[in-house]
N, C-alpha and C positions, 0 to 999 in steps of 0.2 A: 673758392668752394665754401659753402655755408657750414657753420659750426654744427657739430652733432648735438642734437637736443636730448638731454637726459630727462628721465621721469622726475617729476617734482618730489623732492625729499619729504615734504609734509604729507603728501598723499600716500607715499609708500609707508611712512611711519604709521599713518592711520590704518592702513591695511593690516600691518603686523600687530596692531593692538585690538583689532576686531576679534570677536569670538571665533574660534577655529572653523566652525561650520559656515561662517559667513565669508571666509577669506577667498575661496576660489571664485564664487560668483562676483564678489566685489572686485577682485583682480581682473577678471575677464571684462567686466563692465568698464573699468578704468582704461584698459587697453583699447577697447572698442571706441571709447570717446576720444582718446588720443589719436587713433587712426583717422577718425572723422575730422579732427582738427588738423590733419596733415603732418602730425608728429610721428612718423613711421618708426624712427629709431627708438624714441621713448616708448612707443607702444610695444615694440618687440622686447624692450628691456623689462617692461612690466609683465608681459605675458610669460616671460621666463622665470619670474620670481617663484621660488619654491614655498610651499606651505610649511609654516614652522612646526617643529616637533612640539609635543605637549610641554616638555621641559623648557624649550626656548620660548614658547608662548607665555609660560608662567613668568619668566623673567621680564618679558615685554609688559605683562600686566603690572609687574612691580614698578617698572619705569613710569607707568601711568598713575597707579594708585599710591605709590610710596616714593614720589620724586625726591623728597628731602632725605630720606634714608638712603636711597640709591646714590644721591649726590655725596652724602657723607661717606658711603662705602668707597666710592671712586676717589674721593679726596684723601681718605686714610691710606688707600693703596698707593696713590701718587706720592704722598709724603714719605711712605716707607721706602719706595724705590729711590726717591731723591736723597734720603738719608743713608742709604745703604753704603755708598762709597766712603762717607765720613766715618761710619761705624766700623768699617773694616780696619781703619787706621787707629781706632780706639777713641774717636770723638763722636759724641752724640748717640752712643749705643742705647741709652735709656729712652731717648726720644723715638728711636727706631722700634724698640720693643713695644713702646706704648702705641705707636701707629699700627703695628702688626696685631696687637691685642684688640685695638678698636675695630680694625677691618674684619678680624675673625668673629668678633662678637656681633657686628652688624650682619655679616654673612650668615651666621647661624640664625639670627632673628628673621632675616629676610627669607631664608630657606623655609622656615616654619610657616611664614605668612604665604609664601608661594604654594605650599602644600594645602593651606586652608582655601586659597583661591580655587585650586583644582577640585578640592572636595566640595566646594559650593556648587560646582557644576554637575554634581552627582557622580564624579569619577575620582574617588580617592586615589592618590598617586601611589604607585608601587615603590619599593625600595630603590629600584634601578632609576626611576624617574627622579626621586629625591636626590640620589647621588649625582645625577647629571645636572640638576639645578644647582647643587652645591659647587660642582666643578665650574659651571658657567659663572657663578658669582665670584669664585676665586680668580678665575681668568680675567674677569672685568676689573677686579681690584689690582691684581699683581702682574698680569702678563702684558708686556708692551705690544704683543701681537693683537691684543683685543682692543687697542686704543680707538680704532675706527668705530667698532660696534658701540663702545662706551660713549663716544662723542655723539653718534646719531641717535642713540636711545632705543634701539631695537635689535633683535637677533632674527635671522632667517633660518638658522640651524644652531646646533649645539657647538660651543667653542671647545677647542682643545684645552685641557686643564693646564695650569702653569707647569712648565717643565721643572725637572729636578733642580737644574741650575738656578732657576728663579727662586723657588721656595727655599732650597738649601742656602742660597746666598743671603736671602733675607733673614733666615733664622740664625745662621752662623754670624752674620754681621751684627745681629742684635745681642750676641753673647759677650761676656766680658772678654777682653783681649787676652788675659792670661790663659783662658781655657780655649782659645781659638783653634789651635791645631788639633787637640784631642777631640773637641766637640765637632769639628768639621768631619772627621772620619766617622765618629759615632752617628752624626746626623746623616751622612751619606748612606751608611748601612741601613739606618732606620727608614730613611726615605725610600730606598730601593725596595725594602720589604713592604712598605706601605703603598708605594706606587704600583708594584707588580699586580696585585689583584685589582686595583683601581683602573689601571690601564686595560686590563683584560675586560673588565666590566664596560669601560668606555668603548673599547673596540667592538665588543659584542653588541652593545646598544647601538653603536653607529651602523654596524652591519644590519641589525634589525630595522633600524630606521631607513636605511637605503633599500632594504628588501620591501618594506612597507610602502615606501615612495614609488618603487618600481611597480609593485602590484597595483597601487592606486592609479598610476599612469596607464598601465595596461588595461585596467578596468575602464577608465575613461575613454581610452582609444576604442575598446570593444563597444562601449555604449555609443560613441560617436559613429562608428562604422554601422552599427545596427540602425541608428537613426537615419544615416545616409541612405541605407538600403530601403528603409520605409518611405523616405521621401521620393526615391527613384521609382518605387512601386506605385506610389500615389500619383506621381507625374505621368507614368505610363498609363495608368487607369484613366486619368483625366484626358490624356491625349486620345485614347481609344473612344472615350465618351464624346469628345469633340468631333472625331472623325465620323462616328455613328450619327451624331446630330447633323453634321454637314450632309451626310448621305441621305438622311431622312428629309432634310430640308430641300435637297435637290429633287427627291421623289415627290415631295409635296408640290414643288413648283411645276414639275412635269404633269402631275395630276390636274393641277389647276388649269394649266394650258390646254390639256386634253378636254377638260370639262368646258372650257370657254369655246373651244372649236366645236364641240358637240352642240353647245347652245346656239352658236351661230348657224350651224347646219339645220338645227331644228327650226330656228326662226326663218331661215330661207325656205324650208319645206312648207312651213305654215303660210308664208307669203305666196308660194307657188300654188298651194291648195286653194287659197282665197281667190287667186286669179282664175283658177280652173272653175271654181264655183260660179264666179261672176260670168265667165264665158258660157257655162252650161245654162245659167238662168237666161242669158240673152238669147241663146240658141232655142231654148224652150219658148220664149216669147215670140221669136220669129216663126217657129213652127205653129204656134197657136194662131198667129195672124194669117199664116198661109192657109190653115184649115178653115178659118172664118171666110176668107176670100173664096175658097173653093165651094163652101156651102152656099155663099151668096150667088155664085155663078150658076149653080145648079138650079136655084129657085127662079132665076130669070128665064 
C-alpha cells in the first residue's frame, strides 16, 4: 500500500502567514492543485485547514517579521523548563529566574508589536485579542504542549494558555529554597485568582471564535448552494434553448425540403406547358397547310 502523502509543510506555513483575507482562496487553490496532481489525501488535508483567528494570525506574522525575537522567546522558555528541575532542589535558581524574566520581557515586547501589526491593517485589536496574543506567546514559551506549533512556526488557532502547574512550577522553582513551601502556597492562591478571569476570557473568546467560524462556514455553504442553484437554472435555460434551436432547425429543414419539392413541381409544370405550346404551334401549322390545300383545290 502506498504511503499517505501529506500536504507540504512549507506551503501550509505560507498559507498561515498570508493576510487573513487571502487565506481561504489560497487554501482552495492549493487543494485544487494537489488534487490535479493526484495527491488526494494531501488535498483533503489542505481543504480542512481552518482560517486562523486574528490573534493566531498576529503570532504567525511575528514568526515571519520578527524571527530572531521569536527564536529568543522560545529559547528562553526552553531554558526555563530545562532549569526547573535543578532549581527545585536549590541549584540554578538564579539562572531560572533570569530565563523567566527574559521570556516575559520578550513576550511583552512581541505582544505590543503584534498589536501594531494588527493596527497597521486598520483593525486596532481589542483587549480580548491582546490577551489571547499574550496567552499564545506564553504557551509557545512555557507549555510543552505547544512544542509542535513552536517548531513549525505557525498557528491555525489560539493555543491553550500554560496551565497553573507549568507557570506555578516555573515561578516556585525560581524562588529561594528557604521560601519554597510558603511561596508555593501563596503562588498557588495568586495564580488561581489570576487564572480564573483569564480562563473565563479565554473560554468566551474560544466560544466566540467557534461561533464565528461556524457562521462563516454556514455563510459559505449558503453562498455555494445559491451558486449551485444559479448554475442549475442556467443549465436548464441553456438546455431549453438548445431544444428550441433543434426544433427550429428541424422546421427549417422541412421547409427547405417542401420548397425544393415545389420548385421541382414548378419546373415540371413549365416543361409540360412548353411541350403543350410546341404541340399547339405544330397543330396550328398543320391546320394552316390544310386550309391552303383546300383553297388550292377550290381554284382548280
